[in-house]
C-alpha positions, 0 to 999 in steps of 0.5 A, spaced: 909 838 096 912 832 091 907 829 086 906 821 087 907 820 080 914 823 080 916 818 087 913 813 082 918 814 076 924 814 082 921 807 085 922 805 078 915 805 074 915 807 067 909 811 064 904 804 060 899 805 055 894 799 053 890 798 048 884 794 050 881 790 045 873 787 047 868 784 044 861 788 046 857 784 051 850 785 046 854 784 039 860 779 040 862 780 033 864 788 035 870 789 038 871 796 042 877 800 043 879 802 051 885 806 052 888 804 060 894 809 061 897 808 069 905 808 072 907 800 071 913 795 073 915 793 067 917 787 064 911 784 069 905 789 070 902 788 076 898 794 076 896 792 068 895 786 071 890 787 077 886 791 071 886 786 068 883 781 073 877 786 076 876 788 068 873 780 068 871 780 074 867 785 074 865 787 067 861 783 061 865 785 055 870 779 053 877 781 052 880 779 045 886 781 046 891 787 049 897 790 046 901 794 052 907 799 051 912 802 056 917 808 057 920 809 063 921 816 063 926 818 069 932 813 070 937 813 076 943 816 071 938 821 068 937 824 077 941 825 082 939 829 087 943 836 090 947 838 096 946 845 097 941 851 094 943 858 090 937 863 090 939 869 086 935 875 086 
């Protein structure tokens, strides 16, 4: 069985990391860091945008800033299908 993460990489998704700074609800002068990581499509980042919409709608800590890093781990030129398999004993 092939992992979902591998299939997503073949579809063009890359590992995306977001460093999210947000204000503490009880102490708005303090910033807290949250690290988010998921496979997403650059440059629009629909998965990250959905997460940030959820954050704004459901969580009390207002966002201060979001820094994004993205890496495509498997590209179309790096992967090729094989037509056969040779098993050696």
